[in-house]
MIMI-486302 format. One record per residue: residue in three letters; chain; x, y, z of N, C-alpha, C, O in turn. Coordinates in pm, 1 decimal, always signed. Layout:
<pts>
PT seti vomar   n.east  n.north     n.up  ca.east ca.north    ca.up   c.east  c.north     c.up   o.east  o.north     o.up
PT  ALA     A        X        Y        Z        X        Y        Z        X        Y        Z        X        Y        Z
...
</pts>
This chain:
<pts>
PT seti vomar   n.east  n.north     n.up  ca.east ca.north    ca.up   c.east  c.north     c.up   o.east  o.north     o.up
PT  UNK     A    +77.2   -169.2    -28.5    -14.6    +17.6    +18.5    +64.4   +169.5    -11.8   +163.5   +202.7    +53.3
PT  UNK     A    +25.1   +226.4    -83.4    +78.0   +340.5   -104.5   +127.5   +430.6    +83.6    +57.2   +408.2   +182.2
PT  UNK     A   +192.6   +478.8    +87.3   +197.3   +599.8   +236.6   +303.8   +647.3   +191.3   +412.3   +594.9   +166.4
PT  UNK     A   +256.7   +776.5   +179.8   +328.8   +870.7   +173.9   +487.4   +961.9   +278.4   +490.2  +1050.7   +363.5
PT  UNK     A   +521.6   +935.1   +256.6   +646.4   +992.1   +252.8   +727.8  +1106.9   +315.6   +822.0  +1109.1   +394.8
PT  UNK     A   +644.0  +1218.7   +239.4   +720.0  +1347.9   +290.1   +556.1  +1480.6   +272.4   +439.9  +1460.5   +237.0
PT  UNK     A   +608.7  +1570.8   +304.7   +497.0  +1675.0   +274.7   +441.7  +1708.9   +166.3   +515.4  +1700.5    +68.0
PT  UNK     A   +365.3  +1735.1   +153.2   +334.2  +1800.5     +2.5   +355.9  +1954.8    +40.5   +300.7  +1980.1   +147.6
PT  UNK     A   +420.6  +2064.9    -16.8   +397.4  +2168.3    +26.3   +349.5  +2226.1    -47.1   +359.2  +2196.7   -166.2
PT  UNK     A   +278.5  +2331.9     -3.2   +170.2  +2447.9    -42.8   +118.0  +2469.7   -253.6    +15.0  +2469.6   -321.1
PT  UNK     A   +299.7  +2488.0   -279.9   +369.9  +2505.5   -440.4   +301.2  +2402.1   -470.1   +181.1  +2413.7   -494.4
PT  UNK     A   +378.4  +2254.6   -474.6   +249.0  +2176.7   -530.0   +173.9  +2141.0   -516.3   +151.6  +2068.8   -613.5
PT  UNK     A    +90.0  +2135.8   -443.8    -62.7  +2089.2   -406.0    -87.0  +2222.8   -489.7   -184.4  +2162.5   -534.8
PT  UNK     A    -89.8  +2298.5   -528.7   -135.4  +2503.8   -654.0    -73.0  +2419.0   -723.9   -141.4  +2316.6   -721.6
PT  UNK     A    +29.9  +2401.0   -792.9    +13.6  +2343.6   -872.2    -35.0  +2182.6   -911.5    -15.2  +2170.2  -1032.4
PT  UNK     A    -73.3  +2095.5   -872.7   -205.9  +2017.2   -938.6   -264.4  +2027.7   -980.2   -288.8  +2001.2  -1097.9
PT  UNK     A   -362.6  +2110.0   -840.0   -483.4  +2180.3   -805.7   -555.4  +2289.6   -967.9   -661.6  +2256.2  -1020.4
PT  UNK     A   -480.1  +2401.9  -1015.6   -439.5  +2524.1  -1073.9   -547.0  +2389.6  -1223.3   -620.3  +2459.6  -1293.1
PT  UNK     A   -552.0  +2293.1  -1248.0   -666.9  +2292.6  -1363.2   -792.7  +2235.0  -1323.5   -871.2  +2187.6  -1405.6
PT  UNK     A   -824.7  +2239.8  -1134.9   -984.3  +2208.0  -1122.1  -1062.2  +2333.4  -1125.7  -1183.6  +2336.0  -1105.4
PT  UNK     A   -991.4  +2435.3  -1151.4  -1075.1  +2548.2  -1175.9  -1181.1  +2561.0  -1250.7  -1176.4  +2500.8  -1358.0
PT  UNK     A  -1344.8  +2664.9  -1210.0  -1416.3  +2586.4  -1275.7  -1397.8  +2671.5  -1429.6  -1277.7  +2692.5  -1446.8
PT  UNK     A  -1444.7  +2701.8  -1494.1  -1457.4  +2729.8  -1705.7  -1602.1  +2809.1  -1696.0  -1709.1  +2759.6  -1660.6
PT  UNK     A  -1582.5  +2914.8  -1727.8  -1736.0  +2983.0  -1805.0  -1810.7  +2878.6  -1910.7  -1765.9  +2829.4  -2014.3
PT  UNK     A  -1924.9  +2864.5  -1855.2  -2000.2  +2817.2  -1991.2  -2002.1  +2848.5  -2125.7  -1978.7  +2968.5  -2111.3
PT  UNK     A  -2011.8  +2834.1  -2247.8  -1970.2  +2909.0  -2377.1  -2083.4  +2895.0  -2449.5  -2147.2  +2802.1  -2499.2
PT  UNK     A  -2093.0  +3042.7  -2439.7  -2243.9  +3041.5  -2547.2  -2250.8  +3095.7  -2674.6  -2138.8  +3140.2  -2700.0
PT  UNK     A  -2287.2  +3104.6  -2719.2  -2385.8  +3188.6  -2883.2  -2462.8  +3267.5  -2861.1  -2551.0  +3258.2  -2775.7
PT  UNK     A  -2443.2  +3359.8  -2934.4  -2600.5  +3370.2  -2991.9  -2724.0  +3347.2  -2998.4  -2694.9  +3275.3  -2902.8
PT  UNK     A  -2853.0  +3332.5  -3016.7  -2958.8  +3274.2  -3148.7  -3000.7  +3381.6  -3211.2  -3031.7  +3497.0  -3181.5
PT  UNK     A  -2993.7  +3309.0  -3315.0  -3026.9  +3422.0  -3421.4  -3103.7  +3452.6  -3454.9  -3121.8  +3561.4  -3509.6
PT  UNK     A  -3187.4  +3360.4  -3433.5  -3430.9  +3414.3  -3369.7  -3421.6  +3516.4  -3311.7  -3471.2  +3621.0  -3353.5
PT  UNK     A  -3338.2  +3502.8  -3174.1  -3437.2  +3590.7  -3074.7  -3306.1  +3683.2  -2967.2  -3317.3  +3754.5  -2867.5
PT  UNK     A  -3197.0  +3640.6  -3042.1  -3106.7  +3706.4  -3000.8  -3006.9  +3689.8  -2870.9  -2898.5  +3743.5  -2848.3
PT  UNK     A  -3090.1  +3587.8  -2787.4  -3019.7  +3555.9  -2674.8  -2945.6  +3430.7  -2681.3  -2949.1  +3340.3  -2764.8
PT  UNK     A  -2864.1  +3448.5  -2553.3  -2718.8  +3367.3  -2488.6  -2790.2  +3255.3  -2506.5  -2910.9  +3255.2  -2482.3
PT  UNK     A  -2724.3  +3143.1  -2552.1  -2735.0  +2954.6  -2520.0  -2620.6  +2940.8  -2590.9  -2553.0  +3004.1  -2672.0
PT  UNK     A  -2621.2  +2799.2  -2512.6  -2531.4  +2710.6  -2529.4  -2538.7  +2649.2  -2725.8  -2632.5  +2630.5  -2803.2
PT  UNK     A  -2407.6  +2637.8  -2736.6  -2378.6  +2565.2  -2870.3  -2430.3  +2442.7  -2940.3  -2336.3  +2363.2  -2937.6
PT  UNK     A  -2520.6  +2393.8  -2994.5  -2519.7  +2295.5  -3111.2  -2709.3  +2255.2  -3006.1  -2765.1  +2147.4  -3026.6
PT  UNK     A  -2753.0  +2328.2  -2937.6  -2858.1  +2313.4  -2877.7  -2959.1  +2404.1  -2951.0  -2920.6  +2504.5  -3010.9
PT  UNK     A  -3099.9  +2364.5  -2945.0  -3193.4  +2420.8  -2933.3  -3220.9  +2570.9  -2851.8  -3148.2  +2598.2  -2756.3
PT  UNK     A  -3311.5  +2650.7  -2887.4  -3287.0  +2727.0  -2789.3  -3394.7  +2723.6  -2760.5  -3482.6  +2719.3  -2846.5
PT  UNK     A  -3437.6  +2725.0  -2546.4  -3476.9  +2685.3  -2500.1  -3562.7  +2836.8  -2520.5  -3630.6  +2866.2  -2422.1
PT  UNK     A  -3565.8  +2900.3  -2594.6  -3647.5  +3055.8  -2565.4  -3791.3  +3088.2  -2670.0  -3910.5  +3110.1  -2648.9
PT  UNK     A  -3687.4  +3074.8  -2812.6  -3731.5  +3051.2  -2975.7  -3770.1  +2897.1  -2972.2  -3893.1  +2893.0  -2974.4
PT  UNK     A  -3734.0  +2808.9  -2969.2  -3690.3  +2706.2  -3015.1  -3638.6  +2625.7  -3156.7  -3633.5  +2516.7  -3213.6
PT  UNK     A  -3598.6  +2795.6  -3167.3  -3523.7  +2737.7  -3326.2  -3398.3  +2682.3  -3318.5  -3336.0  +2704.8  -3214.8
PT  UNK     A  -3328.4  +2592.2  -3432.5  -3203.1  +2498.3  -3478.4  -3172.0  +2547.7  -3578.5  -3259.8  +2578.4  -3659.1
PT  UNK     A  -3054.4  +2568.3  -3602.2  -2995.7  +2600.9  -3748.5  -3148.6  +2659.3  -3865.3  -3196.0  +2612.4  -3968.7
PT  UNK     A  -3178.1  +2764.8  -3790.8  -3263.3  +2836.5  -3854.6  -3441.3  +2795.8  -3887.8  -3533.8  +2857.2  -3941.0
PT  UNK     A  -3426.1  +2661.4  -3825.2  -3575.2  +2625.7  -3836.9  -3589.9  +2594.2  -3703.6  -3514.6  +2566.6  -3610.2
PT  UNK     A  -3738.5  +2609.4  -3726.0  -3848.3  +2632.8  -3603.7  -3872.5  +2399.3  -3614.7  -3917.7  +2315.7  -3693.0
PT  UNK     A  -3783.1  +2406.6  -3433.5  -3786.0  +2226.8  -3409.7  -3925.4  +2216.2  -3276.7  -4008.0  +2127.5  -3255.0
PT  UNK     A  -3907.8  +2309.6  -3229.7  -4010.6  +2290.6  -3057.6  -4111.0  +2418.7  -3056.2  -4081.7  +2531.6  -3095.8
PT  UNK     A  -4218.5  +2382.7  -3009.5  -4276.6  +2544.0  -3004.7  -4293.6  +2532.6  -2860.0  -4328.6  +2435.9  -2792.4
PT  UNK     A  -4245.4  +2710.8  -2810.3  -4236.5  +2689.7  -2662.9  -4351.0  +2798.6  -2657.9  -4401.6  +2879.5  -2735.6
PT  UNK     A  -4367.1  +2755.4  -2514.4  -4519.3  +2857.1  -2510.8  -4476.1  +3023.9  -2444.5  -4563.2  +3110.1  -2432.8
</pts>
């Protein structure tokens, strides 16, 4: 079983955790309504995708 041989320094711990930060979600502007939406998904506000009406939105 692996046992830690010496303490991990704050610098080494920080370097290891530097890739764990939360990233902002990517968004694009809907061509129909102009609201920000996730790319490659149907717009939840107007129901359009790739210039075509896909779903009916209330």
